[in-house]
C-alpha positions in Angstrom: 0.0 0.0 0.0 3.0 2.3 -0.6 3.6 4.6 2.4 -0.1 5.2 3.3 0.3 4.6 7.0 -2.5 2.0 6.8 -2.1 -1.7 7.3 -4.2 -4.7 6.2 -4.7 -7.0 9.2 -6.9 -10.0 10.0 -9.2 -7.6 11.9 -9.5 -5.1 9.0 -7.8 -1.9 7.8 -5.7 -0.5 10.6 -4.2 3.0 11.2 -1.4 2.4 13.7 -0.6 6.1 14.3 -4.2 6.8 15.2 -4.8 3.3 16.7 -8.1 2.8 15.0 -9.6 0.4 12.5 -11.8 1.3 9.5 -14.9 -1.0 9.1 -13.2 -3.8 11.0 -14.4 -7.3 10.4 -13.8 -8.4 14.0 -14.3 -6.5 17.3 -11.6 -3.9 18.0 -11.1 -1.2 20.6 -11.8 1.7 18.2 -13.7 1.5 15.0 -14.3 4.2 12.4 -17.3 3.2 10.3 -18.0 4.3 6.7 -21.8 3.5 6.9 -24.3 1.3 8.6 -24.6 -1.7 6.2 -24.0 -4.9 7.9 -20.8 -5.8 6.0 -19.2 -2.5 7.1 -20.7 -2.1 10.6 -20.3 -5.1 12.8 -21.1 -5.4 16.5 -18.7 -6.1 19.3 -16.2 -3.2 19.2 -15.7 -1.0 22.3 -16.1 2.4 20.6 -17.4 3.6 17.3 -17.0 6.8 15.3 -19.2 7.7 12.3 -20.6 10.6 10.4 -23.4 12.5 12.2 -26.2 11.9 9.8 -25.7 8.1 10.1 -25.5 7.9 13.8 -29.1 6.8 14.5 -28.9 4.1 11.7 -25.6 2.8 13.2 -27.2 2.7 16.7 -30.2 0.8 15.3 -27.8 -1.6 13.6 -25.5 -2.2 16.6 -28.0 -2.0 19.4 -28.6 0.5 22.3 -25.6 -0.6 24.3 -23.1 0.3 21.5 -20.9 3.3 22.3 -21.1 5.6 19.2 -19.6 9.0 18.7 -20.3 11.1 15.6 -18.6 13.9 13.7 -20.1 16.4 11.3 -19.0 16.1 7.7 -15.8 18.0 7.1 -14.8 18.5 10.7 -11.2 17.6 11.5 -10.0 15.7 14.5 -6.4 14.9 15.7 -6.2 11.3 16.7 -2.7 10.3 17.7 -0.4 11.2 14.9 -3.1 11.7 12.2 -5.8 14.1 11.3 -9.1 12.5 10.6 -12.1 13.8 8.8 -15.3 12.3 7.3 -16.8 13.4 4.0 -20.0 12.4 2.1 -19.9 9.3 0.1 -23.4 9.5 -1.4 -24.1 5.8 -0.8 -26.8 5.9 1.8 -27.8 8.2 4.7 -24.7 9.0 6.7 -22.2 7.2 4.5 -18.7 8.7 4.6 -15.3 8.6 3.0 -12.5 8.5 5.6 -9.8 11.0 5.1 -6.5 10.5 7.0 -3.7 13.1 6.8 -0.2 12.3 8.2 3.0 14.2 7.5 1.5 16.1 4.6 0.3 12.9 2.9 -3.4 12.1 2.5 -5.1 8.7 2.3 -8.8 8.3 1.6 -10.9 5.2 2.2 -14.0 5.6 0.2 -16.2 2.8 1.7 -19.1 2.4 -0.7 -20.1 5.4 -2.8 -22.1 6.6 -5.8 -22.1 9.6 -8.0 -25.8 9.5 -9.0 -28.3 11.8 -7.3 -30.2 10.5 -4.3 -32.8 12.6 -2.5 -32.3 10.7 0.8 -28.6 11.4 1.4 -25.8 13.9 1.0 -24.1 13.7 -2.4 -20.6 12.4 -2.8 -17.9 15.0 -2.2 -14.9 14.4 -4.5 -11.6 14.3 -2.6 -8.0 14.6 -3.8 -5.4 12.5 -2.1 -2.2 10.6 -2.5 -3.7 7.1 -1.7 -7.2 6.2 -2.6 -9.0 3.0 -1.7 -12.1 2.4 -3.8 -14.8 -0.2 -4.0 -15.3 -1.7 -7.5 -18.5 -3.6 -7.0 -19.6 -2.7 -10.6 -16.1 -2.2 -12.0 -16.9 -3.2 -15.6 -18.0 -1.0 -18.5 -21.2 -3.0 -19.0 -22.5 -1.4 -15.8 -24.0 1.9 -16.8 -27.0 3.3 -14.8 -30.0 4.9 -16.4 -31.1 8.2 -14.8 -32.9 7.9 -11.4 -35.9 9.7 -12.7 -36.2 7.3 -15.7 -36.1 4.3 -13.4 -38.6 5.7 -11.0 -41.0 6.5 -13.9 -40.7 2.9 -15.0 -41.4 1.6 -11.5 -44.5 3.9 -11.1 -45.8 2.8 -14.5 -45.3 -0.9 -13.6 -47.2 -0.4 -10.3 -50.0 1.5 -12.0 -50.5 -1.2 -14.6 -50.5 -3.9 -12.0 -53.1 -2.0 -9.9 -55.3 -1.8 -13.0 -55.1 -5.6 -13.3 -56.0 -6.1 -9.6 -52.5 -7.2 -8.6 -50.3 -6.4 -5.7 -46.8 -5.1 -6.8 -44.0 -6.6 -4.6 -40.7 -4.8 -5.2 -37.6 -6.4 -3.6 -35.1 -3.9 -2.4 -32.3 -3.7 0.2 -33.9 -2.6 3.4 -31.3 0.1 4.3 -30.7 2.8 1.7 -32.2 1.3 -1.5 -35.8 1.0 -0.1 -35.8 4.7 1.1 -34.3 5.9 -2.2 -37.0 4.1 -4.2 -39.7 5.2 -1.7 -38.7 8.9 -2.3 -39.5 8.5 -6.0 -42.8 6.6 -5.7 -46.1 8.3 -6.6 -48.5 7.8 -3.6 -51.4 8.8 -5.8 -51.2 5.4 -7.5 -52.2 3.5 -4.4 -51.1 2.5 -0.8 -47.4 1.9 -0.1 -46.9 -1.1 2.3 -43.6 -2.2 3.8 -42.0 -5.3 5.2 -41.1 -4.9 8.9 -37.4 -4.6 8.1 -38.0 -1.8 5.7 -40.5 0.0 7.9 -38.0 0.0 10.8 -35.3 1.6 8.8 -37.6 4.1 7.1 -38.8 5.3 10.5 -35.2 6.1 11.4 -34.8 8.1 8.1 -38.0 10.1 9.0 -36.7 10.7 12.5 -33.6 12.5 11.2 -35.7 14.7 8.8 -35.7 12.8 5.5 -39.0 13.5 3.7 -40.7 10.3 2.5 -44.2 9.3 1.4 -46.4 7.7 3.9 -46.1 3.9 4.4 -47.8 1.2 6.5 -46.5 -2.1 7.8 -47.9 -4.7 5.5 -49.2 -6.8 8.4 -50.9 -4.0 10.2 -54.6 -4.8 11.0 -56.0 -2.3 8.6 -53.9 -3.2 5.5 -55.4 -6.5 4.4 -58.1 -4.9 2.3 -55.5 -2.5 0.8 -53.1 -5.1 -0.6 -54.7 -5.3 -4.0 -53.3 -2.5 -6.0 -50.7 -1.6 -3.4 -46.9 -1.5 -3.8 -45.0 -3.5 -1.2 -41.3 -2.8 -0.5 -39.6 -5.9 0.9 -36.0 -7.1 1.4 -34.7 -10.0 -0.8 -34.9 -12.4 2.2 -38.7 -12.1 2.1 -38.9 -13.8 -1.3 -40.1 -17.2 0.0 -43.5 -18.9 0.0 -44.2 -18.4 3.7 -44.1 -14.6 3.4 -45.4 -14.3 -0.1 -48.6 -16.3 0.3 -50.3 -13.2 1.8 -50.4 -11.8 -1.8 -52.6 -14.1 -3.8 -52.5 -12.2 -7.0 -49.2 -10.4 -7.4 -46.4 -9.2 -9.7 -42.8 -9.2 -8.5 -39.7 -7.2 -9.3 -36.1 -6.6 -8.1 -34.4 -3.2 -8.0 -30.7 -3.7 -8.3 -27.7 -2.8 -10.4 -27.3 -6.5 -11.0 -30.4 -6.4 -13.1 -28.2 -4.9 -15.9 -26.8 -8.5 -16.5 -29.0 -10.8 -18.5 -30.0 -13.8 -16.4 -30.0 -12.2 -13.0 -33.8 -11.5 -13.1 -34.4 -15.1 -14.1 -32.1 -16.4 -11.4 -34.1 -14.3 -8.8 -37.4 -15.7 -10.2 -39.2 -12.3 -10.6 -41.3 -10.8 -13.3 -39.4 -7.6 -13.8 -36.0 -6.1 -13.0 -35.2 -2.4 -12.5 -31.7 -1.2 -12.8 -31.0 1.1 -9.8 -28.0 0.9 -7.5 -26.6 2.6 -4.5 -23.1 2.0 -5.9 -21.4 3.9 -8.7 -21.5 2.5 -12.2 -18.3 2.1 -14.3 -18.2 5.7 -15.4 -18.8 7.0 -11.8 -16.0 4.7 -10.5 -13.5 5.8 -13.1 -14.4 9.5 -12.7 -14.0 9.4 -8.9 -10.8 7.4 -8.9 -9.1 9.5 -11.5 -10.3 12.8 -10.1 -8.6 11.9 -6.8 -5.2 12.4 -8.4 -3.9 9.5 -6.3 -0.4 8.2 -6.7 -1.7 4.7 -5.6 -5.1 3.2 -5.9 -6.4 0.2 -4.0 -9.4 -1.7 -5.4 -11.8 -3.8 -3.3 -14.9 -5.9 -3.8 -16.6 -7.0 -7.0 -14.6 -6.6 -10.2 -11.5 -5.3 -8.4 -9.0 -7.3 -10.5 -10.5 -6.2 -13.8 -10.7 -2.5 -12.8 -7.1 -2.6 -11.4 -5.8 -4.0 -14.8 -7.7 -1.3 -16.7 -6.3 1.5 -14.5 -2.8 0.0 -14.9 -3.2 0.1 -18.7 -4.1 3.8 -18.3 -0.8 4.4 -16.5 -2.0 4.4 -12.9 -0.5 2.5 -10.0 -3.4 0.3 -8.9 -3.7 -3.1 -7.2 -6.3 -5.3 -5.6 -6.5 -5.4 -1.8 -8.7 -7.6 0.3 -10.6 -5.7 3.1 -13.4 -8.3 3.4 -14.0 -11.4 5.5 -16.0 -12.9 2.7 -14.3 -15.9 1.1 -14.9 -14.7 -2.5 -15.4 -11.4 -4.3 -19.0 -10.0 -4.3 -20.3 -10.4 -7.9 -24.0 -10.2 -7.4 -24.9 -12.2 -4.3 -26.0 -9.0 -2.7 -28.7 -7.1 -4.5 -27.3 -3.6 -4.0 
């Protein structure tokens, strides 16, 4: 990792001069968290630090007993021999890039990020640095996202057509981040919006911190049974099984995911429709963010890291694959982000 001052350890990415870990995969004394998704925010550490907008989400993820401190975006804090600051990543509410300065050299750990607009979180702030660690979940040119407004118009039209046929529209989305981004673009005039319990819980936290979203009701609330026909239901992928789905006798199903760009993923997920929308950057967004950083060294993690590293090397950049995950294999579509 050149002279970044960061070390890859079995517990995760470690900053020895500040004595903290970034998104550790095992419990540690001090953890700096990029965002509240479960593969970045794990329980068991003694102390946590995150960006202020994501504090309530992280508390909900880790439990009431977790000790969590937060910082406003852009504030600077001296921790040991480094200066730490957190900057918007545009991934989900409260997502942050971790900026570490030591001896006039700057390292940035991006976490997950996207460059597309999202009404439910602060947009990505491009950063310049000497060392940049970037995700590459969708690090192939085939991944190019349509405009958010275009996809939401497609979802609303699909829902309205299903309503006219007397169907319930069940849309599978990741409960934290994706569900709220989709919800923000739904047209409540079409019909009721119902939610799985996991989605409803996270959505309540978004509302509590001031994110404006259309009204929803838990799908199993006593007064919703008669409203299911014609409704749109937001549910996590884990709900796609017979025991949960049997409550919707006449239904149409869809997934909202960047992986819907690849032929065969919709069939593999056994749904009627796929909508291409992701909370990660597409290929163009990744390339723009990485190159705009001006970094002397680029580390790639997750997804198509090897492919993107080779492409950057061909363009004259110093880039390599690094493993910051406790998963046994790269993520190439098992998560529907």
